N, C-alpha and C positions, 0 to 999 in steps of 0.2 A: 645232164647239162642244162643249167639254169635256162630259164626263160625270158628270152630275150626281151620280150613284149612286155613280161610283168616289171623287168628292172626297167625300161624305157618310160612305163606307166607312172613308177615309183620314183624318178628320176624326176620326171617334171611336176610330181606333185609336191616334194621336196624343195624344190626351184621356186615354185609361186609361195610356198610356208615361208622358205627365205628370203624372199623378195618383199613378203608381205611385212615380214619380222622388221627388214631394213625399214620401211617406209615407216611401220609404225615409231620406230626409233626417232624417226626425222621429223616427225610430224606430233610429238608428244603434247599433249596440252601445256598452254602456259598462262600464266596469270597476271593480273596489273590489279593495284588499288587504285579506285573510283573515289572521289567526294563527291556527295551530294551536296551543292550547298544550301538547298531549301530546308531539307529534313532535317540538314547538319547530321551526316554521319559517314564512313569510309564501309567500303564494301569489295569485294573481289568480283572483277570478270573474267572468265576464262575464254579463250579464244576455243577453235574448232574441237572438236571431240571425236574427229577421225578417226586417230591412232588406237583409240579403242575397238573399232570396227576391222582395221587392220591386223590387230594383236589376235581378234578371234579368229579371223580368217584364218591367220598361220595357224592357230591351235587348231584349228579344224581339217586343212588340208595338210598337216603332218599326223594328225589322228588317223587319216585316211591312208594316207604314205602307210603307218604301223600295221592296220588292219591289213592291209594286201597283202604285205610281207608275213602277218601271221598267218594268215588264212593260209597264202600257199604254201607254209612250212608247218602247217597243221600244229602250228603255237610250238611247234618240237616236240612235246610233249604229249601229241594223239599219232595214232597209227602205229606202224610197223618199226620195232626198235632197229636202230643204227647198227650195223657191225662195229667195234671198237675198231677206229683207225685214225690218223693224224686230221684228217678232213672232219669227222665226230666232234674229237676235241675242240679243235679250234672253233666249229658250229657251238660248242657249250660256253665256249669260252665268248665269243661273240655275241651270243644272246644274249647275257646277261649284260656286258657293257651295252648293247644295242638299249636293253628297257633303260637303264642306268640315266645313259645320256637322254633317251624320249622322255621318262619323267622331270627331270630337271629343264629340260625345253618348254615342257608342256607344265611346268608349275612357274616359269619365269613368264611364259606367254599370259596364261591365267590371271596371275599376280597384278602384270603392268596392266593387262587390260582394266582390271577390276580397280585399280588405283589411280588408273588413267582417267578412269568414267567418274572418280570421287571429286564433286565440288565444294569446300566450305560454303556456308549459306546464312554466317552469320553475318552482322554490321558491327562497328563501333562508334562510338560516339567521338566525335572529332579529337576533345579533350584527353582522349583513352591512346593506349599508343594504336599500331595500324594492325587491322587482322592479318591472320597468317594465311596467305594464300597457298595451301599445299599442293603440290601437286607432282609427278612421279617423279622419281629420281631417275637420272642419265643413267643409261646404260643398261637399266634392265631389259628392255626390247631388244637389245643389242648381245646380251648374253642367252637371249631365247634364241636367237638368227645364228650365234655360234655353236650353241647345242643342237639346233635344226642343223648346222652343216655337219657335226662330228657325227649325229644321229644317221643323216643320209648315206655317208663313205662306211659307217659300222655296218647298219640293216643290209647295204651290198653286199658285203662280204662277206657275211652272215647266211646270207641267202646263196650264195654260190659254194661255202663251205656244205652249208645242208644239202643241197641240191648234190654236190660231189659224193658225200658220204651215202647219201640216197641209192645213188647209181649203182655203189659197189656193195648195197649190201642185198640188192636184187642179182643175185648171180643163177645161173640154172645151175639145175643138180647137177655133180660131177665137175664144175667151176673152178678155174685154177684158185691156187691159195689154199685150198683146204688142206689139215696138217692129216688127214686120217687113210685107211687103206681101202682102196675101192674092194669090195668084193663081188660086184655084176660077174667080172669075166670068168669066175670058177664055175665048173661044174665038176 
């Protein structure tokens, strides 16, 4: 049976990561062009950079969640082999999908955090075109939040299927389901 304590801990980590990613999306940096009349140039002024911290926090909480699941399941490739069954087949499929969603979420969060932290530092003279105040495109942290949600669902199903397949692998000697002929009773 899957460990309920582990599933609850992973759920809490995923929930925190999701909340931080949504907060990062809502608090992305914005910029405005300011004119300096004394020196006669334009420059960009950015507001708070808190979304970068939220993005990095979501990145770390999602990574902790994934590490917990992979340690508990021995990353599916270490330990005793699982007997062929429907649970093992689903565990393999969900393992691959889980890692795919996890990598996409982490890439979105990392790229969003790096891009949100970038602020243009140049100035333009009044007669030139105004400076390009580059900011993070809307939806990057939102995509990360969506993939956090998908990762959270898939990694729990993966762990449950893995646990079921592992339970079925550890039958005592002579346990049901074997296709051989028992030879112990003959004298």
